[in-house]
TORLOTOR-960835 format. One record per residue (C-alpha): x, y, z; chain; residue in one letter. Coordinates in nm, 3 decimals, padded with zeros to 5 digits. Example, Ala and Ser with C-alpha at 12.3 -4.5 7.8 and 13.67 -1.06 7.14 Angstrom:
2
       x       y       z ch aa
  01.230 -00.450  00.780  A  a
  01.367 -00.106  00.714  A  s
END
This chain:
255
       x       y       z ch aa
 -09.204  03.630  15.067  A  m
 -08.922  03.424  14.924  A  i
 -08.570  03.439  15.074  A  l
 -08.268  03.344  14.874  A  t
 -07.963  03.186  15.033  A  d
 -07.691  03.278  14.784  A  t
 -07.421  03.070  14.955  A  h
 -07.490  02.742  15.139  A  t
 -07.287  02.424  15.143  A  h
 -07.585  02.190  15.159  A  l
 -07.367  01.892  15.072  A  y
 -07.143  01.939  15.376  A  s
 -07.076  01.640  15.596  A  e
 -07.219  01.850  15.883  A  a
 -07.565  01.776  15.734  A  f
 -07.523  01.404  15.676  A  n
 -07.757  01.308  15.959  A  e
 -08.049  01.543  15.881  A  d
 -07.995  01.708  15.540  A  r
 -08.350  01.668  15.409  A  d
 -08.502  01.781  15.735  A  e
 -08.271  02.087  15.739  A  m
 -08.374  02.180  15.386  A  i
 -08.742  02.130  15.475  A  k
 -08.705  02.362  15.778  A  r
 -08.559  02.629  15.559  A  a
 -08.833  02.600  15.302  A  m
 -09.103  02.615  15.557  A  e
 -08.950  02.951  15.663  A  a
 -08.969  03.071  15.300  A  q
 -08.599  03.016  15.222  A  v
 -08.667  02.849  14.885  A  k
 -08.366  02.933  14.665  A  r
 -08.032  02.773  14.751  A  f
 -07.716  02.861  14.559  A  f
 -07.450  02.597  14.627  A  v
 -07.079  02.683  14.587  A  p
 -06.815  02.428  14.499  A  a
 -06.496  02.344  14.693  A  i
 -06.318  02.088  14.474  A  d
 -06.388  01.785  14.257  A  s
 -06.442  01.554  14.559  A  t
 -06.782  01.722  14.627  A  y
 -06.908  01.729  14.265  A  t
 -07.111  01.409  14.285  A  e
 -07.283  01.510  14.611  A  a
 -07.371  01.845  14.460  A  m
 -07.522  01.680  14.148  A  l
 -07.731  01.448  14.366  A  q
 -07.869  01.746  14.561  A  l
 -07.971  01.918  14.243  A  e
 -08.141  01.607  14.119  A  a
 -08.342  01.583  14.439  A  k
 -08.435  01.948  14.456  A  y
 -08.432  02.066  14.093  A  p
 -08.661  02.370  14.158  A  e
 -08.467  02.497  14.454  A  n
 -08.098  02.408  14.430  A  v
 -07.869  02.597  14.186  A  f
 -07.512  02.480  14.148  A  l
 -07.175  02.657  14.101  A  m
 -06.847  02.511  13.996  A  t
 -06.503  02.619  14.100  A  g
 -06.194  02.557  14.305  A  l
 -06.196  02.704  14.661  A  h
 -05.869  02.887  14.743  A  p
 -05.798  02.676  15.049  A  t
 -05.801  02.370  14.825  A  h
 -05.541  02.513  14.582  A  v
 -05.256  02.270  14.632  A  k
 -04.994  02.107  14.415  A  d
 -05.265  01.945  14.203  A  n
 -05.453  02.270  14.137  A  f
 -05.411  02.245  13.760  A  k
 -05.588  01.910  13.761  A  e
 -05.869  02.064  13.967  A  e
 -05.897  02.354  13.725  A  l
 -05.923  02.102  13.441  A  n
 -06.216  01.949  13.625  A  h
 -06.384  02.290  13.652  A  v
 -06.336  02.343  13.280  A  e
 -06.476  01.995  13.198  A  e
 -06.786  02.058  13.413  A  m
 -06.851  02.400  13.253  A  l
 -06.823  02.245  12.906  A  a
 -07.060  01.962  12.999  A  k
 -07.364  02.128  13.167  A  r
 -07.528  02.436  13.308  A  k
 -07.396  02.620  13.617  A  f
 -07.509  02.944  13.765  A  y
 -07.173  03.083  13.874  A  a
 -06.801  03.009  13.906  A  v
 -06.736  02.990  14.276  A  g
 -06.631  02.997  14.532  A  e
 -06.299  03.131  14.415  A  i
 -06.053  03.386  14.545  A  g
 -05.768  03.409  14.794  A  v
 -05.744  03.288  15.155  A  d
 -05.431  03.372  15.358  A  l
 -05.584  03.297  15.698  A  y
 -05.460  02.939  15.728  A  w
 -05.158  02.930  15.498  A  d
 -04.966  03.167  15.273  A  k
 -04.768  02.886  15.100  A  t
 -04.980  02.884  14.784  A  y
 -05.057  03.253  14.744  A  l
 -04.915  03.271  14.391  A  k
 -05.105  02.959  14.289  A  e
 -05.427  03.086  14.454  A  q
 -05.407  03.410  14.252  A  q
 -05.327  03.219  13.934  A  q
 -05.628  02.987  13.991  A  a
 -05.851  03.288  14.077  A  f
 -05.754  03.473  13.758  A  k
 -05.796  03.159  13.547  A  h
 -06.144  03.097  13.684  A  q
 -06.249  03.457  13.626  A  i
 -06.158  03.410  13.262  A  k
 -06.367  03.095  13.252  A  l
 -06.658  03.283  13.402  A  a
 -06.625  03.548  13.135  A  k
 -06.609  03.285  12.862  A  k
 -06.941  03.132  12.981  A  y
 -07.091  03.469  13.076  A  r
 -07.130  03.367  13.437  A  l
 -07.094  03.558  13.764  A  p
 -06.812  03.478  14.005  A  i
 -06.854  03.424  14.376  A  v
 -06.548  03.545  14.564  A  i
 -06.402  03.400  14.883  A  h
 -06.166  03.645  15.054  A  c
 -06.002  03.592  15.395  A  r
 -05.717  03.809  15.515  A  d
 -05.655  03.889  15.150  A  a
 -05.840  04.201  15.036  A  f
 -05.536  04.351  14.870  A  d
 -05.451  04.032  14.687  A  e
 -05.814  03.982  14.570  A  v
 -05.843  04.343  14.459  A  f
 -05.512  04.308  14.263  A  e
 -05.663  04.026  14.054  A  v
 -05.998  04.203  14.015  A  l
 -05.821  04.517  13.893  A  e
 -05.641  04.316  13.628  A  s
 -05.981  04.164  13.511  A  e
 -06.211  04.457  13.560  A  k
 -06.451  04.566  13.284  A  g
 -06.704  04.393  13.067  A  e
 -06.795  04.044  13.175  A  g
 -06.678  04.079  13.533  A  l
 -06.963  04.059  13.783  A  f
 -07.076  03.855  14.077  A  g
 -07.083  03.840  14.453  A  i
 -06.822  03.917  14.719  A  f
 -06.922  03.634  14.947  A  h
 -06.920  03.676  15.328  A  c
 -06.817  04.039  15.309  A  f
 -06.640  04.140  15.630  A  t
 -06.440  04.444  15.517  A  g
 -06.458  04.819  15.574  A  t
 -06.686  05.072  15.411  A  l
 -06.404  05.165  15.176  A  e
 -06.345  04.802  15.081  A  q
 -06.720  04.756  15.032  A  a
 -06.732  05.047  14.785  A  k
 -06.423  04.908  14.605  A  k
 -06.582  04.566  14.572  A  a
 -06.902  04.722  14.432  A  i
 -06.692  04.920  14.184  A  s
 -06.584  04.584  14.032  A  y
 -06.953  04.500  13.969  A  n
 -06.987  04.284  14.277  A  m
 -07.279  04.260  14.511  A  k
 -07.201  04.205  14.882  A  l
 -07.298  03.870  15.033  A  g
 -07.415  03.946  15.386  A  i
 -07.452  03.666  15.642  A  g
 -07.420  03.590  16.009  A  g
 -07.136  03.828  16.064  A  v
 -07.381  04.118  16.035  A  a
 -07.544  03.995  16.357  A  t
 -07.217  03.967  16.560  A  f
 -07.152  04.223  16.827  A  k
 -06.796  04.269  16.694  A  n
 -06.888  04.207  16.324  A  g
 -06.848  04.583  16.244  A  k
 -07.021  04.568  15.901  A  i
 -07.356  04.650  16.068  A  d
 -07.214  04.989  16.157  A  k
 -07.192  05.110  15.798  A  f
 -07.425  04.887  15.590  A  l
 -07.696  05.150  15.578  A  e
 -07.452  05.363  15.373  A  q
 -07.452  05.092  15.106  A  i
 -07.756  05.095  14.877  A  d
 -07.957  04.779  14.932  A  i
 -07.953  04.716  14.557  A  s
 -07.593  04.595  14.617  A  n
 -07.684  04.339  14.888  A  i
 -07.765  03.973  14.874  A  v
 -07.829  03.735  15.168  A  l
 -07.633  03.418  15.252  A  e
 -07.564  03.182  15.537  A  t
 -07.241  03.007  15.438  A  d
 -07.397  02.711  15.620  A  a
 -07.274  02.512  15.808  A  p
 -07.034  02.794  15.906  A  y
 -07.081  03.139  16.066  A  l
 -07.420  03.087  16.231  A  a
 -07.586  03.417  16.320  A  p
 -07.682  03.535  16.669  A  v
 -07.857  03.372  16.857  A  p
 -07.706  03.050  16.715  A  y
 -07.345  03.171  16.704  A  r
 -07.099  02.892  16.769  A  g
 -07.349  02.621  16.661  A  k
 -07.391  02.460  16.324  A  r
 -07.539  02.705  16.078  A  n
 -07.823  02.611  15.841  A  e
 -08.020  02.790  15.571  A  s
 -08.322  02.837  15.803  A  l
 -08.115  03.091  15.991  A  y
 -08.114  03.322  15.691  A  l
 -08.426  03.462  15.857  A  t
 -08.205  03.601  16.134  A  e
 -07.982  03.775  15.880  A  v
 -08.287  03.916  15.694  A  a
 -08.422  04.042  16.031  A  g
 -08.096  04.217  16.103  A  k
 -08.100  04.390  15.767  A  l
 -08.462  04.493  15.818  A  a
 -08.345  04.674  16.132  A  a
 -08.041  04.829  15.964  A  i
 -08.233  04.961  15.662  A  y
 -08.557  05.034  15.846  A  g
 -08.754  04.825  15.599  A  l
 -09.025  04.554  15.651  A  p
 -08.890  04.197  15.641  A  l
 -09.098  04.127  15.331  A  n
 -08.917  04.411  15.149  A  d
 -08.581  04.279  15.246  A  i
 -08.677  03.931  15.112  A  g
 -08.817  04.076  14.787  A  r
 -08.527  04.319  14.717  A  i
 -08.242  04.077  14.799  A  t
 -08.406  03.799  14.596  A  t
 -08.442  04.031  14.300  A  e
 -08.073  04.123  14.346  A  n
 -07.982  03.751  14.341  A  s
 -08.181  03.709  14.017  A  k
 -07.987  03.992  13.862  A  e
 -07.660  03.816  13.942  A  v
 -07.752  03.451  13.872  A  f
 -08.005  03.504  13.593  A  g
 -08.263  03.276  13.757  A  v
END
């Protein structure tokens, strides 16, 4: 069985003391494919170093995270464009809208989101969406860009069944992580109504650790807890969850 972590910040400062050991622990638990989202240009070099060290296992994205859309966002978008023109990436992400911390840059966040969707279409790449307290705003942009060339993953999906179906209608798979294991996470109550062909696994490490590690630093090893929860929800053997969700990830990322 191979498990695929479709969203893990392996370059995070949270792993500076034990990054290689953390990756080894995950691999020993059969988590062998790591898709690494971008935040902004300050992390690019660390991401490239990770890929160079683990070329068979680490797959990079490029993009500007919505919480890092500030006054200099056009410079950051230029960096994304330069990186896409220079080398291979597997997705444009994570991109989207986040209104949890600050609503000051909503207009700029939506502008950056739309621009990066167009870049993804140009390079025939999937997008990986970050959405926090912003379903309406994200769906507004997706509606304007729907159709041929729009596909990807709705990362860390935490919405309702109706919102899940809407996300899927835009050719998105749902990234399911630690929230599915939370007592108040809610998505576990309706996930069985979503065909598993629309599901991929993720950790969002170092954030959102699943039960029984909730509140601690998350790491890709804990993807096994998420897979176990989905096995219970769908009534499928763990091996089937690993196989199906990995195949789903290949469909999105092409690798």
